[in-house]
Backbone as a printed PyTorch tensor [residue, N CA C, xyz], in Angstrom:
tensor([[[ 83.0230, 114.8110,  14.1840],
         [ 83.6220, 115.8310,  14.9930],
         [ 82.6260, 116.9110,  15.3580]],

        [[ 82.5010, 117.1510,  16.6590],
         [ 81.6750, 118.1780,  16.9850],
         [ 82.4310, 119.3850,  17.6410]],

        [[ 82.2120, 120.5260,  17.1520],
         [ 82.9660, 121.6870,  17.7280],
         [ 82.0560, 122.4440,  18.7330]],

        [[ 82.5690, 122.7920,  19.7540],
         [ 82.0040, 123.7390,  20.8160],
         [ 82.5820, 124.9540,  20.5630]],

        [[ 81.6070, 126.0950,  20.3170],
         [ 82.1010, 127.5440,  19.9330],
         [ 82.7050, 128.0620,  21.1810]],

        [[ 83.9200, 128.4900,  21.0120],
         [ 84.6380, 129.2240,  22.0180],
         [ 84.7110, 130.7340,  21.8980]],

        [[ 83.7550, 131.4290,  22.4580],
         [ 83.5790, 132.7250,  22.3630],
         [ 83.7900, 133.4990,  23.7580]],

        [[ 84.4950, 132.6450,  24.5140],
         [ 84.7930, 133.3410,  25.9880],
         [ 83.6780, 133.3820,  26.9920]],

        [[ 82.5720, 132.6860,  26.7360],
         [ 81.3560, 132.5910,  27.5430],
         [ 81.1770, 131.1040,  27.7960]],

        [[ 80.9600, 130.6100,  29.0190],
         [ 80.4280, 129.3980,  29.2120],
         [ 81.3920, 128.5380,  29.6880]],

        [[ 80.8280, 127.3210,  30.3830],
         [ 81.7470, 126.1460,  30.8200],
         [ 82.0530, 125.2840,  30.0130]],

        [[ 83.0490, 125.6200,  29.2890],
         [ 83.4670, 124.7200,  28.0950],
         [ 83.9810, 123.3870,  28.3460]],

        [[ 84.5360, 123.2050,  29.5720],
         [ 85.2450, 122.0300,  30.0450],
         [ 84.2390, 120.9200,  30.4070]],

        [[ 83.1850, 121.3710,  31.0770],
         [ 82.2020, 120.3820,  31.3850],
         [ 81.2420, 119.9360,  30.3120]],

        [[ 80.9910, 121.0180,  29.3850],
         [ 80.1260, 120.6070,  28.0660],
         [ 81.1710, 119.5770,  27.3210]],

        [[ 82.3780, 119.9470,  27.1370],
         [ 83.2890, 119.0140,  26.4020],
         [ 83.2170, 117.5400,  27.1190]],

        [[ 83.4620, 117.5910,  28.2690],
         [ 83.4000, 116.1880,  29.0300],
         [ 82.1410, 115.5190,  28.7740]],

        [[ 81.0680, 116.1390,  28.9330],
         [ 79.6460, 115.6850,  28.6730],
         [ 79.5100, 114.8130,  27.1210]],

        [[ 79.9670, 115.8670,  26.2110],
         [ 79.9160, 115.2190,  24.8490],
         [ 80.8870, 114.0900,  24.6090]],

        [[ 82.0550, 114.1010,  25.1600],
         [ 82.9720, 113.0790,  25.0250],
         [ 82.3050, 111.5650,  25.8930]],

        [[ 81.6670, 112.0130,  27.0050],
         [ 81.1200, 110.8450,  27.5340],
         [ 79.9090, 110.1440,  26.7600]],

        [[ 79.3020, 111.1080,  25.8820],
         [ 78.2460, 110.8000,  25.0360],
         [ 78.7980, 110.1260,  23.8300]],

        [[ 80.0790, 109.9550,  23.6990],
         [ 80.4560, 109.2510,  22.5210],
         [ 80.9310, 110.0610,  21.3250]],

        [[ 81.2010, 111.4600,  21.5440],
         [ 81.6430, 112.1030,  20.4150],
         [ 83.0660, 112.6050,  20.4470]],

        [[ 83.6740, 112.7580,  19.3850],
         [ 84.8410, 113.4480,  19.1470],
         [ 84.6250, 115.0580,  19.2390]],

        [[ 85.4010, 115.4710,  20.0640],
         [ 85.1880, 117.1360,  20.4940],
         [ 86.4020, 117.9370,  20.4800]],

        [[ 86.2590, 119.1140,  19.7420],
         [ 87.1920, 120.1450,  19.8240],
         [ 86.5210, 121.5110,  20.3310]],

        [[ 87.2840, 122.2820,  21.0170],
         [ 86.8290, 123.4990,  21.4180],
         [ 87.4990, 124.5800,  20.4430]],

        [[ 86.6350, 125.2630,  19.7080],
         [ 87.2930, 125.9930,  18.6460],
         [ 86.7260, 127.5460,  18.6750]],

        [[ 87.6570, 128.3410,  18.1850],
         [ 87.3300, 129.8000,  17.8260],
         [ 87.5090, 130.2220,  16.4870]],

        [[ 88.0970, 129.2150,  15.6730],
         [ 88.4730, 129.5640,  14.2990],
         [ 87.3230, 129.2250,  13.2160]],

        [[ 86.8420, 130.3420,  12.4600],
         [ 85.8560, 130.1660,  11.6310],
         [ 86.0340, 128.8130,  10.6150]],

        [[ 87.1820, 128.5850,  10.1650],
         [ 87.2300, 127.4670,   9.2210],
         [ 87.3450, 126.0180,   9.9550]],

        [[ 87.5430, 125.9850,  11.2440],
         [ 87.5560, 124.6770,  12.0860],
         [ 85.8590, 124.6010,  12.2030]],

        [[ 85.1600, 125.6530,  12.4900],
         [ 83.8570, 125.5480,  12.8540],
         [ 83.0750, 125.0440,  11.5240]],

        [[ 83.4730, 125.4620,  10.2310],
         [ 83.0810, 125.1330,   8.9830],
         [ 83.1850, 123.6140,   8.6690]],

        [[ 84.3080, 123.0550,   9.1130],
         [ 84.9310, 121.5350,   8.8470],
         [ 84.2150, 120.5480,   9.7460]],

        [[ 83.4340, 121.0820,  10.8000],
         [ 83.0290, 120.2080,  11.8380],
         [ 81.6130, 119.6170,  11.2170]],

        [[ 81.3070, 118.5380,  11.9930],
         [ 79.7300, 117.9460,  11.7520],
         [ 78.8030, 118.4420,  12.3650]],

        [[ 78.9660, 119.0420,  13.5300],
         [ 77.9120, 119.8110,  14.1550],
         [ 78.7760, 120.8750,  15.2480]],

        [[ 77.7570, 121.5930,  15.6980],
         [ 78.3110, 122.6870,  16.5220],
         [ 77.4580, 122.7140,  17.8130]],

        [[ 78.0960, 123.2940,  18.8860],
         [ 77.5540, 123.5070,  20.1660],
         [ 77.7800, 124.8200,  20.6600]],

        [[ 76.7880, 125.5990,  20.9000],
         [ 76.8070, 127.0340,  21.3960],
         [ 76.5870, 127.0440,  22.8230]],

        [[ 77.4440, 126.9910,  23.7120],
         [ 77.3000, 127.1510,  25.1430],
         [ 76.9950, 128.4730,  25.7410]],

        [[ 76.9580, 128.6170,  26.8630],
         [ 76.8110, 130.0280,  27.3150],
         [ 76.4780, 130.3670,  28.9400]],

        [[ 77.1560, 131.1210,  29.5350],
         [ 76.9160, 131.4990,  30.9210],
         [ 76.9380, 133.0030,  31.1420]],

        [[ 76.0040, 133.7810,  31.7390],
         [ 76.1770, 134.9850,  31.9210],
         [ 75.2070, 135.8280,  31.3130]],

        [[ 75.5470, 137.2290,  30.9470],
         [ 74.5240, 138.1930,  30.4390],
         [ 74.4860, 138.1590,  28.9860]],

        [[ 73.4550, 138.2430,  28.4860],
         [ 73.1960, 138.2190,  26.8710],
         [ 73.9320, 139.1460,  26.1610]],

        [[ 73.8700, 140.5230,  26.5760],
         [ 74.5860, 141.5930,  25.7950],
         [ 76.0810, 141.1770,  25.6610]],

        [[ 76.5410, 140.9270,  26.7180],
         [ 78.0630, 140.8410,  26.5720],
         [ 78.4430, 139.5490,  25.9210]],

        [[ 77.4220, 138.3530,  26.0060],
         [ 77.7950, 137.2480,  25.1460],
         [ 77.8140, 137.3970,  23.7880]],

        [[ 76.6730, 138.2840,  23.1600],
         [ 76.4550, 138.5970,  21.9540],
         [ 77.7160, 139.4160,  21.5000]],

        [[ 78.1990, 140.2820,  22.2170],
         [ 79.4350, 140.9960,  21.7830],
         [ 80.6460, 140.1970,  21.3640]],

        [[ 80.6830, 139.4220,  22.3800],
         [ 81.8630, 138.1900,  22.4880],
         [ 81.7150, 137.3690,  20.9240]],

        [[ 80.4910, 137.0070,  20.7730],
         [ 80.2490, 136.1440,  19.5980],
         [ 80.3570, 136.8280,  18.3040]],

        [[ 80.5600, 138.0500,  18.4850],
         [ 80.4510, 138.9220,  17.0960],
         [ 81.2920, 138.3690,  16.0000]],

        [[ 82.5720, 138.2010,  16.1230],
         [ 83.3900, 137.7680,  15.2280],
         [ 83.2440, 136.3180,  14.5900]],

        [[ 82.5380, 135.4410,  15.3190],
         [ 81.9450, 134.0280,  14.9680],
         [ 80.5630, 134.0180,  14.4190]],

        [[ 79.9370, 135.0130,  14.5950],
         [ 78.5080, 135.1940,  14.3350],
         [ 78.0750, 134.8110,  12.8670]],

        [[ 78.8660, 135.4540,  12.0800],
         [ 78.5200, 135.0300,  10.5010],
         [ 78.7780, 133.4790,  10.2350]],

        [[ 79.6260, 133.1020,  10.7710],
         [ 80.1140, 131.6540,  10.4960],
         [ 78.8900, 130.7250,  11.0750]],

        [[ 78.7890, 130.9920,  12.2460],
         [ 77.6470, 130.1030,  13.0450],
         [ 76.2450, 130.2250,  12.0870]],

        [[ 75.9240, 131.4350,  11.8550],
         [ 74.6210, 131.6570,  11.0250],
         [ 74.6400, 130.8440,   9.6900]],

        [[ 75.7490, 131.0410,   8.9720],
         [ 75.9240, 130.3560,   7.6630],
         [ 75.7010, 128.8380,   7.8880]],

        [[ 76.5670, 128.1080,   8.6970],
         [ 76.5890, 126.7900,   9.0570],
         [ 75.1480, 126.3590,   9.3070]],

        [[ 74.4300, 127.0810,  10.3440],
         [ 73.1940, 126.7230,  10.7220],
         [ 72.2330, 126.7040,   9.4830]],

        [[ 72.2640, 127.7620,   8.8160],
         [ 71.4310, 127.9160,   7.5850],
         [ 71.5970, 127.0350,   6.5480]],

        [[ 72.8270, 126.4070,   6.3120],
         [ 73.1180, 125.3000,   5.5550],
         [ 72.7390, 123.7960,   6.1400]],

        [[ 72.2430, 123.7760,   7.3780],
         [ 71.6030, 122.6030,   7.8190],
         [ 72.3230, 121.8590,   8.7540]],

        [[ 73.7160, 122.4810,   9.1870],
         [ 74.4220, 121.6800,  10.0930],
         [ 73.7190, 121.7030,  11.4640]],

        [[ 73.6770, 120.5820,  12.1690],
         [ 73.0430, 120.4210,  13.5350],
         [ 73.7770, 121.3090,  14.4620]],

        [[ 73.0950, 122.1000,  15.3240],
         [ 73.4340, 123.1140,  16.1060],
         [ 72.6740, 122.9910,  17.5300]],

        [[ 73.3950, 122.8910,  18.5570],
         [ 72.8930, 122.6140,  20.0090],
         [ 73.1160, 123.9830,  20.6690]],

        [[ 72.2650, 124.6970,  21.1710],
         [ 72.3530, 125.9580,  22.0340],
         [ 71.9660, 125.4260,  23.4460]],

        [[ 72.8340, 125.8090,  24.4480],
         [ 72.7040, 125.3150,  25.7790],
         [ 72.6000, 126.6830,  26.7410]],

        [[ 71.5990, 126.4920,  27.4820],
         [ 71.2210, 127.7640,  28.2630],
         [ 71.4070, 129.0070,  27.7640]],

        [[ 72.2630, 129.9490,  28.1050],
         [ 72.3830, 131.3300,  27.3900],
         [ 72.6370, 131.0620,  25.7830]],

        [[ 73.1140, 129.9310,  25.4380],
         [ 73.2170, 129.5640,  24.1490],
         [ 71.8910, 129.5790,  23.3800]],

        [[ 71.0060, 128.8430,  24.1320],
         [ 69.6490, 128.9230,  23.7210],
         [ 69.0420, 130.0560,  23.4750]],

        [[ 69.2290, 131.1820,  24.1900],
         [ 68.7950, 132.3290,  24.1820],
         [ 69.3170, 133.3120,  23.1020]],

        [[ 70.5740, 133.0440,  22.8430],
         [ 71.3670, 133.6360,  21.6680],
         [ 70.6810, 133.2930,  20.4980]],

        [[ 69.9120, 132.2880,  20.2630],
         [ 69.4950, 131.9070,  19.2140],
         [ 68.4100, 132.6960,  18.6430]],

        [[ 67.5550, 133.4070,  19.5400],
         [ 66.2940, 134.0950,  19.3390],
         [ 66.5800, 135.4610,  18.5680]],

        [[ 65.6000, 136.0730,  18.3810],
         [ 65.5230, 137.3560,  17.7280],
         [ 66.0850, 138.5740,  18.6050]],

        [[ 65.6000, 138.5860,  19.9540],
         [ 66.1180, 139.5510,  20.6740],
         [ 66.0100, 139.2700,  22.0310]],

        [[ 66.7530, 140.0360,  22.9260],
         [ 66.6180, 139.6610,  24.3520],
         [ 66.3800, 141.1420,  25.0640]],

        [[ 65.5740, 141.1220,  26.4050],
         [ 65.4620, 142.0460,  27.0940],
         [ 66.3210, 142.2020,  28.1600]],

        [[ 67.1330, 141.4940,  28.3910],
         [ 68.0400, 141.4580,  29.5190],
         [ 69.1500, 142.5780,  29.4300]],

        [[ 68.9290, 143.7100,  30.4360],
         [ 69.7650, 144.9320,  30.5620],
         [ 69.5660, 145.6870,  29.1310]],

        [[ 68.2900, 145.8960,  28.5830],
         [ 68.1090, 146.6070,  27.6020],
         [ 67.7730, 145.7060,  26.3010]],

        [[ 67.4220, 146.1680,  25.1700],
         [ 67.2650, 145.2590,  24.1000],
         [ 68.5350, 145.0480,  23.4050]],

        [[ 68.7630, 143.7310,  23.1070],
         [ 69.8070, 143.4190,  22.3210],
         [ 69.6250, 142.2840,  21.3310]],

        [[ 69.9430, 142.3050,  20.0330],
         [ 69.5540, 141.5900,  18.8640],
         [ 70.2200, 140.2420,  19.2400]],

        [[ 69.6140, 139.2720,  18.8630],
         [ 70.1720, 137.9040,  18.8980],
         [ 70.5800, 137.2920,  17.5210]],

        [[ 70.8310, 135.8960,  17.2700],
         [ 71.0080, 135.4240,  16.0920],
         [ 69.9170, 135.3740,  15.0800]],

        [[ 68.6330, 135.3320,  15.7310],
         [ 67.4570, 135.3270,  14.8490],
         [ 67.3510, 133.8940,  14.2130]],

        [[ 68.0040, 132.9590,  14.5650],
         [ 67.8170, 131.5870,  13.9570],
         [ 66.4490, 130.9390,  14.5450]],

        [[ 65.9460, 131.5390,  15.6100],
         [ 64.6990, 131.0880,  16.0550],
         [ 63.9410, 132.2390,  16.3550]],

        [[ 62.7930, 132.4360,  15.8950],
         [ 61.9680, 133.8300,  15.9530],
         [ 61.3930, 133.8230,  17.2270]],

        [[ 61.4490, 134.9630,  17.9310],
         [ 60.9840, 135.1240,  19.1940],
         [ 61.8270, 136.0320,  20.1580]],

        [[ 61.4510, 136.3200,  21.4520],
         [ 62.1930, 137.0290,  22.3210],
         [ 62.5510, 136.3900,  23.6760]],

        [[ 63.4150, 136.9520,  24.4000],
         [ 64.1080, 136.2850,  25.6470],
         [ 63.6190, 137.5240,  26.6720]],

        [[ 62.7990, 137.0160,  27.6450],
         [ 62.4970, 137.9410,  28.6340],
         [ 62.6020, 137.3920,  30.1950]],

        [[ 62.4380, 138.0870,  31.1730],
         [ 62.7960, 137.7780,  32.5330],
         [ 61.6050, 136.8360,  33.0950]],

        [[ 62.1400, 135.8420,  33.7880],
         [ 61.1510, 135.0110,  34.7440],
         [ 60.3520, 136.0910,  35.4870]],

        [[ 59.0140, 135.7400,  35.9730],
         [ 58.2550, 136.5940,  36.7710],
         [ 58.8940, 136.6240,  38.2540]],

        [[ 58.7410, 137.8490,  38.6640],
         [ 59.3260, 138.1290,  40.1610],
         [ 58.6310, 137.2870,  41.3490]],

        [[ 57.5830, 136.6950,  41.0770],
         [ 56.9810, 135.8760,  42.1080],
         [ 57.6860, 134.5110,  42.3360]],

        [[ 58.7780, 134.3310,  41.4130],
         [ 59.6730, 133.1910,  41.6830],
         [ 60.9130, 133.7490,  42.1260]],

        [[ 61.8550, 133.1180,  42.9940],
         [ 63.0810, 133.3930,  43.4220],
         [ 64.0940, 133.2180,  42.1850]],

        [[ 64.7580, 134.3630,  41.9510],
         [ 65.5560, 134.5410,  40.6940],
         [ 67.1270, 134.4840,  41.0820]],

        [[ 68.0850, 133.8060,  40.3380],
         [ 67.7480, 133.0680,  39.3220],
         [ 67.1480, 131.6420,  39.7650]],

        [[ 66.5110, 130.8850,  38.7780],
         [ 66.1560, 129.4640,  39.0450],
         [ 67.4210, 128.7120,  39.2180]],

        [[ 67.9020, 128.0770,  40.1950],
         [ 69.0440, 127.3630,  40.3770],
         [ 68.4760, 125.9340,  40.8310]],

        [[ 68.9560, 124.9870,  39.9090],
         [ 68.6380, 123.5390,  40.5590],
         [ 67.5870, 122.6820,  39.6520]],

        [[ 67.2500, 121.6730,  40.0810],
         [ 66.5310, 120.6530,  39.3850],
         [ 65.0630, 120.8580,  39.1800]],

        [[ 64.6120, 120.7400,  37.9860],
         [ 63.1950, 120.7600,  37.7860],
         [ 62.7900, 120.0610,  36.7190]],

        [[ 61.4950, 119.7920,  36.4190],
         [ 61.1540, 118.5960,  35.4810],
         [ 60.7270, 119.0520,  34.1370]],

        [[ 60.7580, 118.1590,  33.1520],
         [ 60.4730, 118.4800,  31.8070],
         [ 59.0450, 117.9790,  31.3120]],

        [[ 58.1670, 118.7540,  30.9080],
         [ 56.8540, 118.2110,  30.5780],
         [ 56.9070, 118.0560,  28.8520]],

        [[ 57.0990, 116.9880,  28.3750],
         [ 57.2320, 116.8040,  27.0780],
         [ 56.0320, 117.0010,  26.1990]],

        [[ 56.1440, 117.8380,  25.0580],
         [ 55.1350, 118.3900,  24.3470],
         [ 54.9430, 117.7130,  23.0400]],

        [[ 56.1750, 117.3150,  22.2450],
         [ 56.1710, 116.5240,  21.3320],
         [ 57.3160, 115.6820,  21.0440]],

        [[ 57.3120, 114.7800,  19.9790],
         [ 58.5740, 114.0890,  19.6920],
         [ 59.7070, 114.7620,  19.0290]],

        [[ 60.8740, 114.3780,  19.4030],
         [ 62.1600, 115.0400,  18.7530],
         [ 63.0780, 113.9990,  18.8400]],

        [[ 64.0590, 113.9300,  17.9330],
         [ 65.2360, 113.0530,  17.8270],
         [ 65.9340, 113.4880,  19.2690]],

        [[ 66.0340, 114.5280,  19.7540],
         [ 66.8850, 115.0680,  20.8550],
         [ 66.2640, 114.5800,  22.2000]],

        [[ 65.1760, 113.8780,  22.2690],
         [ 64.5370, 113.4670,  23.5470],
         [ 64.1430, 111.8950,  23.5360]],

        [[ 64.8170, 111.2570,  22.4260],
         [ 64.7170, 109.7750,  22.2850],
         [ 65.0750, 109.0610,  23.6220]],

        [[ 64.2620, 108.4000,  24.1230],
         [ 64.6150, 107.6110,  25.4140],
         [ 64.5140, 108.3020,  26.7810]],

        [[ 63.9380, 109.6490,  26.6320],
         [ 63.8240, 110.5360,  27.7930],
         [ 62.4210, 110.6170,  28.3350]],

        [[ 62.2040, 110.2290,  29.5070],
         [ 60.8960, 109.8030,  29.9240],
         [ 60.2610, 111.3940,  30.2540]],

        [[ 58.6800, 111.4830,  29.9930],
         [ 58.1440, 112.6860,  30.5230],
         [ 58.4700, 112.7920,  32.1280]],

        [[ 58.4800, 113.9710,  32.4850],
         [ 58.7970, 114.6090,  34.0060],
         [ 60.0930, 114.0520,  34.4620]],

        [[ 61.0760, 113.7730,  33.4640],
         [ 62.6340, 113.8050,  33.8480],
         [ 63.0200, 115.0730,  34.2390]],

        [[ 63.8040, 114.9240,  35.2270],
         [ 64.3180, 116.0830,  36.0900],
         [ 65.7240, 116.4890,  35.3780]],

        [[ 66.2140, 117.7700,  35.1590],
         [ 67.3360, 118.3210,  34.6330],
         [ 67.6330, 119.6220,  35.4500]],

        [[ 68.9010, 120.2460,  35.2900],
         [ 69.5140, 121.0710,  36.0750],
         [ 69.4530, 122.5070,  35.3590]],

        [[ 68.8720, 123.4730,  36.0300],
         [ 68.8260, 124.9700,  35.5230],
         [ 69.4760, 125.8110,  36.4600]],

        [[ 69.8860, 126.9900,  35.7590],
         [ 70.5060, 128.1760,  36.1550],
         [ 70.2540, 129.2940,  35.2920]],

        [[ 69.1040, 130.0590,  35.5790],
         [ 68.8000, 131.2040,  34.3840],
         [ 67.5960, 132.0050,  35.2830]],

        [[ 67.5660, 133.4140,  34.7870],
         [ 66.6190, 134.2100,  35.1700],
         [ 65.7280, 134.7700,  34.0230]],

        [[ 66.1320, 134.2540,  32.7390],
         [ 65.5080, 134.6730,  31.4420],
         [ 65.1160, 133.4520,  30.9350]],

        [[ 63.8600, 133.5210,  30.0670],
         [ 63.4730, 132.3790,  29.0260],
         [ 62.8560, 132.9660,  28.0120]],

        [[ 62.9480, 131.9280,  26.9170],
         [ 62.6530, 132.3200,  25.4820],
         [ 61.0890, 132.0790,  25.2430]],

        [[ 60.5410, 132.9520,  24.4330],
         [ 59.1550, 132.9970,  24.0590],
         [ 59.1760, 133.0660,  22.6100]],

        [[ 59.0500, 131.7240,  22.0860],
         [ 59.1800, 131.5280,  20.5300],
         [ 57.8250, 131.9770,  19.9960]],

        [[ 58.0140, 132.5350,  18.6950],
         [ 56.8140, 132.9350,  17.9460],
         [ 55.9970, 131.6020,  17.6770]],

        [[ 56.6950, 130.6070,  17.0990],
         [ 56.0760, 129.3990,  16.6680],
         [ 55.9990, 128.3800,  17.7800]],

        [[ 54.8170, 128.0150,  18.3940],
         [ 54.7700, 127.0790,  19.2960],
         [ 55.3030, 125.5930,  18.9550]],

        [[ 55.2520, 125.4550,  17.5620],
         [ 55.7760, 124.1430,  16.9950],
         [ 57.2530, 123.8380,  17.2940]],

        [[ 57.9730, 124.9950,  17.6100],
         [ 59.2980, 124.6750,  17.9800],
         [ 59.6650, 124.0690,  19.3520]],

        [[ 58.6150, 124.1060,  20.1670],
         [ 58.5930, 123.8270,  21.5060],
         [ 58.6570, 122.1880,  21.5740]],

        [[ 59.6310, 121.5220,  22.2420],
         [ 59.6420, 120.2220,  22.4520],
         [ 59.2830, 119.7970,  23.8860]],

        [[ 59.6470, 120.5790,  24.7940],
         [ 59.3240, 120.4410,  26.1570],
         [ 59.2040, 121.5870,  26.9290]],

        [[ 58.3040, 121.6360,  28.1250],
         [ 58.3210, 122.8950,  28.9290],
         [ 58.4120, 122.6460,  30.2940]],

        [[ 58.8500, 123.6310,  31.0810],
         [ 59.0820, 123.5180,  32.4150],
         [ 58.2750, 124.5850,  33.0880]],

        [[ 57.9640, 124.4130,  34.4910],
         [ 57.3370, 125.4230,  35.0800],
         [ 58.0140, 126.0790,  36.2330]],

        [[ 58.2300, 127.4180,  36.2280],
         [ 58.9640, 128.2210,  37.2760],
         [ 58.1350, 129.6120,  37.4330]],

        [[ 57.2440, 129.7710,  38.1020],
         [ 56.5220, 131.0330,  38.0240],
         [ 55.6670, 131.3050,  36.8220]],

        [[ 56.1660, 130.6190,  35.7710],
         [ 55.4680, 130.6270,  34.3140],
         [ 55.9690, 129.3880,  33.5970]],

        [[ 55.1830, 128.9840,  32.8640],
         [ 55.5940, 127.7490,  31.9850],
         [ 56.3070, 128.3050,  30.8840]],

        [[ 57.6040, 127.8540,  30.6540],
         [ 58.5080, 128.3650,  29.7380],
         [ 59.0210, 127.0670,  28.8980]],

        [[ 59.3830, 127.2890,  27.5230],
         [ 60.0550, 126.3440,  26.8780],
         [ 61.5300, 125.9470,  27.3250]],

        [[ 61.6650, 124.5230,  27.6860],
         [ 63.0490, 124.0650,  28.1450],
         [ 63.7040, 123.3880,  27.0730]],

        [[ 63.0860, 122.9950,  25.9910],
         [ 63.8860, 122.0460,  25.0020],
         [ 63.0590, 122.5160,  23.6690]],

        [[ 63.8790, 123.0900,  22.7770],
         [ 63.3110, 123.5120,  21.4940],
         [ 64.1390, 122.6290,  20.0910]],

        [[ 63.4250, 122.6580,  19.2640],
         [ 63.8850, 122.1590,  17.9550],
         [ 63.1400, 122.7310,  16.7320]],

        [[ 64.0830, 123.2660,  15.8960],
         [ 63.5590, 123.6860,  14.5470],
         [ 64.4020, 123.0310,  13.4050]],

        [[ 64.0690, 122.0660,  12.7730],
         [ 64.8790, 121.5600,  11.7370],
         [ 66.1440, 120.9230,  12.5180]],

        [[ 67.4420, 121.6810,  12.0120],
         [ 68.8070, 121.1150,  12.4320],
         [ 69.1040, 121.9150,  13.7090]],

        [[ 68.2080, 122.9570,  14.2180],
         [ 68.6300, 123.6550,  15.4240],
         [ 67.8580, 123.1640,  16.6680]],

        [[ 68.7590, 122.7350,  17.6600],
         [ 68.1880, 122.1000,  19.0000],
         [ 68.6870, 123.0340,  20.0800]],

        [[ 67.7820, 123.0290,  21.2310],
         [ 68.2970, 123.9830,  22.3160],
         [ 67.6460, 123.6770,  23.7120]],

        [[ 68.5590, 123.7620,  24.7270],
         [ 67.9800, 123.3340,  26.0610],
         [ 68.2970, 124.5220,  26.9440]],

        [[ 67.3130, 124.9630,  27.6510],
         [ 67.4280, 126.2460,  28.5680],
         [ 68.2810, 125.4350,  29.8200]],

        [[ 68.2620, 124.3530,  29.9220],
         [ 68.9920, 123.6110,  31.1460],
         [ 70.3580, 123.3750,  30.6110]],

        [[ 71.1610, 122.7020,  31.6540],
         [ 72.4200, 122.3190,  31.2430],
         [ 72.5640, 120.8110,  31.3430]],

        [[ 72.5070, 120.2500,  30.0570],
         [ 72.5980, 118.7070,  29.8700],
         [ 73.6960, 118.0600,  30.6050]],

        [[ 74.9550, 118.7920,  30.5150],
         [ 76.0970, 118.2990,  31.1750],
         [ 76.1300, 118.2170,  32.3610]],

        [[ 75.1430, 118.8950,  33.2330],
         [ 75.2670, 118.9230,  34.7190],
         [ 73.7820, 118.0080,  34.9110]],

        [[ 73.1480, 117.4230,  34.1480],
         [ 71.8960, 116.9080,  34.2650],
         [ 71.8000, 115.2270,  34.4630]],

        [[ 72.7550, 114.6290,  34.8740],
         [ 73.0080, 113.2900,  35.2270],
         [ 72.6920, 112.3120,  33.8720]],

        [[ 71.9650, 111.4330,  34.1750],
         [ 71.7350, 110.5020,  33.0910],
         [ 70.7560, 110.8430,  31.8960]],

        [[ 69.7220, 111.8070,  32.4200],
         [ 68.7810, 112.3830,  31.4630],
         [ 69.6240, 113.2900,  30.4170]],

        [[ 70.3940, 114.0640,  31.1090],
         [ 71.3510, 115.0480,  30.3230],
         [ 72.1950, 114.2770,  29.4460]],

        [[ 72.9260, 113.2290,  29.7440],
         [ 73.6590, 112.2470,  28.9890],
         [ 73.1110, 111.7580,  27.7650]],

        [[ 71.7750, 111.4000,  28.0810],
         [ 70.9340, 110.8330,  27.0270],
         [ 70.5440, 111.8290,  25.8980]],

        [[ 70.3380, 113.1030,  26.2420],
         [ 70.1200, 114.2500,  25.4980],
         [ 71.4630, 114.5500,  24.4100]],

        [[ 72.7260, 114.5170,  25.3850],
         [ 73.7390, 114.7000,  24.4150],
         [ 74.0110, 113.4720,  23.5550]],

        [[ 73.7890, 112.2320,  24.0080],
         [ 73.9720, 111.1620,  23.1170],
         [ 72.9770, 111.2050,  21.9030]],

        [[ 71.9300, 111.6970,  21.9360],
         [ 70.8930, 112.1330,  21.0290],
         [ 71.5220, 112.9240,  20.1170]],

        [[ 72.0910, 113.9650,  20.5910],
         [ 72.5960, 115.1110,  19.4890],
         [ 73.7340, 114.4480,  18.8500]],

        [[ 74.6010, 113.7230,  19.5120],
         [ 75.7450, 112.9700,  18.6840],
         [ 75.2030, 112.1870,  17.6430]],

        [[ 73.9900, 111.4530,  17.8710],
         [ 73.3910, 110.7040,  16.7840],
         [ 72.9600, 111.4670,  15.6850]],

        [[ 72.1860, 112.6390,  16.0040],
         [ 71.9260, 113.6830,  14.8840],
         [ 73.0890, 114.0340,  14.0900]],

        [[ 74.3610, 114.4290,  14.8020],
         [ 75.3930, 114.7780,  14.2640],
         [ 76.0900, 113.8270,  13.2090]],

        [[ 75.6410, 112.4730,  13.5740],
         [ 76.3290, 111.2890,  12.6840],
         [ 75.6660, 111.0460,  11.4490]],

        [[ 74.3480, 111.6830,  11.4290],
         [ 73.4910, 111.1110,  10.2230],
         [ 73.9170, 111.9250,   8.9560]]])
């Protein structure tokens, strides 16, 4: 059972459909006890960091406890950014600090937000990208990106005005800056891989 964390931010319906298509049993949940009883968690997100962090407040402790126990967690788009130490979007806001680093704005030399398809430059192996070819295209919508402290967390990078991490992994924590549920067959493969991680 994979629980999508419902904290009022994110396209829950499309994420749910994507995971179901990938073979998972899925529930959208806002109850801490339900999140604790799941096999894996997905943290989606669309919108501004500070508002999302505020909305997540009542579930924050549960999410961090479960992640620190080793439960598989997938952050998607803003969900990836929330995993980091802090963001500079609209002032400085503390994140969950499950991944060390900060979230900064894409450079002004590029049109913001980045909306549309861009490719993945794979930097290392990871269970999340099993059967995903180098240079595969995925779908992005964002103006900010993560700068991890540890480059070993970076699975793939993408270029848009600057080279930024587009897939991350640290132990049981996985994250994509793009939307796998909107990324066709490549995105479905990534979701299937996460489902397999959850089954182990």
